[in-house]
C-alpha positions in Angstrom: 116.8 102.2 73.0 113.4 101.7 71.5 113.8 97.9 71.5 114.8 98.1 75.2 111.7 100.2 76.0 109.5 97.6 74.3 111.1 94.9 76.5 110.4 96.9 79.7 106.7 97.5 78.7 106.3 93.8 77.8 107.9 92.8 81.2 105.4 95.1 83.0 102.5 93.7 81.0 103.4 90.1 81.6 104.1 90.6 85.3 101.4 93.0 86.5 97.7 93.6 85.8 98.4 97.2 84.8 96.5 98.5 81.7 98.4 99.8 78.7 98.0 103.4 79.7 99.4 102.8 83.2 102.2 100.7 81.8 103.3 103.7 79.6 103.1 106.0 82.6 105.1 103.7 84.9 107.7 102.9 82.2 108.3 106.6 81.8 109.6 106.7 85.4 112.5 104.4 84.4 115.6 106.0 83.0 117.6 104.2 80.3 121.3 103.6 80.8 124.1 101.8 78.9 126.7 100.5 81.3 130.2 99.0 80.6 131.5 95.7 81.8 132.4 95.9 85.5 130.8 99.3 85.9 129.7 99.6 89.6 126.0 100.5 90.1 125.8 100.0 93.8 128.7 99.8 96.2 129.5 98.4 99.6 129.1 101.0 102.3 126.6 103.1 100.3 122.9 103.2 100.6 121.1 101.7 97.7 118.5 104.0 96.2 117.7 102.4 92.9 115.9 99.4 91.3 117.1 98.0 88.0 115.5 96.2 85.0 118.0 94.4 82.6 116.9 94.7 79.0 120.2 93.4 77.6 123.3 92.0 79.4 123.9 90.8 82.9 124.2 92.4 86.3 125.8 90.6 89.3 125.2 91.2 93.0 128.0 90.1 95.3 129.8 90.8 98.5 133.4 90.5 99.6 134.2 88.3 102.6 136.8 89.0 105.3 139.4 87.0 103.3 138.8 89.1 100.2 136.8 86.5 98.3 133.8 87.5 96.2 130.5 85.7 97.1 127.9 86.1 94.4 124.3 86.2 95.6 122.5 86.8 92.4 122.8 87.3 88.6 120.2 89.2 86.6 120.0 88.4 82.9 117.7 89.9 80.3 114.1 90.6 81.3 114.8 90.5 85.1 115.0 92.9 87.9 117.6 93.4 90.6 118.7 95.7 93.4 120.9 95.5 96.5 117.6 94.7 98.1 118.5 94.7 101.8 119.9 98.2 101.6 117.1 99.3 99.2 114.5 98.2 101.8 116.3 99.2 105.1 118.1 102.3 103.7 121.2 101.2 105.6 124.7 100.9 104.2 124.9 98.0 101.8 127.2 95.0 102.2 126.9 94.3 98.4 128.3 95.4 95.2 126.0 95.5 92.1 128.0 95.6 88.9 127.5 95.1 85.2 128.9 91.6 84.6 128.7 92.3 80.9 128.1 95.5 78.8 124.4 96.0 79.5 121.4 98.1 78.7 119.3 98.8 81.8 116.5 100.8 83.1 116.8 102.5 86.5 114.1 103.8 88.8 114.8 105.7 92.0 113.5 104.3 95.3 111.5 107.5 95.8 109.8 107.2 92.4 109.3 103.4 92.8 107.5 103.7 96.2 105.6 106.8 95.2 104.3 104.8 92.2 102.5 102.4 94.6 99.9 105.1 95.2 99.2 105.6 91.5 99.6 102.0 90.5 98.5 99.6 93.2 99.2 96.7 90.9 102.9 97.7 91.2 102.8 97.0 94.9 101.4 93.5 94.3 104.2 92.9 91.8 106.9 94.1 94.3 105.5 91.9 97.0 105.6 88.9 94.7 109.2 89.8 93.8 110.2 90.0 97.4 108.5 86.6 98.2 110.2 85.0 95.2 113.6 86.5 96.3 113.1 85.2 99.8 112.1 81.7 98.6 115.0 81.5 96.2 117.5 82.7 98.8 116.2 80.1 101.4 116.4 77.3 98.8 119.9 78.2 97.9 121.0 78.4 101.6 119.4 75.1 102.6 120.2 73.2 99.5 123.7 74.4 99.2 124.5 73.8 102.9 123.5 70.2 102.6 124.9 69.4 99.2 128.2 68.2 97.9 129.8 70.4 95.3 128.8 68.2 92.4 125.2 68.3 93.5 125.3 72.2 93.7 126.5 72.2 90.1 123.7 69.9 89.1 121.2 72.1 90.9 122.4 75.2 88.9 122.4 73.1 85.7 118.7 72.2 86.3 117.4 75.5 87.7 119.6 78.2 86.2 121.3 76.7 83.1 121.8 80.1 81.4 124.4 80.9 84.1 126.8 78.2 82.9 126.6 79.3 79.3 126.8 83.0 79.9 128.8 83.7 83.1 132.5 83.3 83.7 133.4 80.2 85.6 135.1 82.3 88.3 131.8 84.1 89.0 129.7 80.9 88.8 132.1 79.3 91.3 131.6 82.2 93.7 127.8 81.7 93.3 128.2 78.0 94.1 130.5 78.6 97.1 133.6 76.9 95.6 136.9 77.7 93.9 137.2 78.1 90.2 139.5 75.0 90.0 137.0 72.9 92.0 134.2 74.0 89.5 136.4 73.0 86.6 137.1 69.5 88.1 133.4 69.0 88.8 132.4 70.0 85.3 135.0 67.6 83.8 133.7 64.8 86.1 130.1 65.4 84.9 131.2 65.3 81.3 132.9 62.0 81.9 129.6 60.5 83.1 127.6 61.7 80.0 
């Protein structure tokens, strides 16, 4: 757990302008958890009241469409943060599931503690707004790029912008992130290998 705490402190140091004393105080608000593969952290139909930092492993945010297909919106690997952000902000029932895609070590902060910390640590608010801006931009890029791209180009985009996903994540989950079937993804990967 100590190694995980060091990662959280380092992440806060690298991504905020907080001094070391404030980093220690803020880090103390996060609770450490070990989660098993496929453990559900947030569930469709419930209100999200937590924010997560991944120190080891991978979390996956997805929803299930009317046909029962999983549509992956985001993966969070080591040294990244995630939440069912729409529900977290609006405090309305979530459409998403947030699960541990791999056995993971995470830190969790409650929504109440997170927002209360803005008063004590104004730099945290700046960090949060930057996170929201990045999440919006990334989401818009994925929507616009993916809507106008052929499957092979979507795969190339992920290879260029998020290569760790292809090495770490199951092809079924990557396919749901790319908006295609697993068999289509396998064919496209094979086609790309032929051209190399």
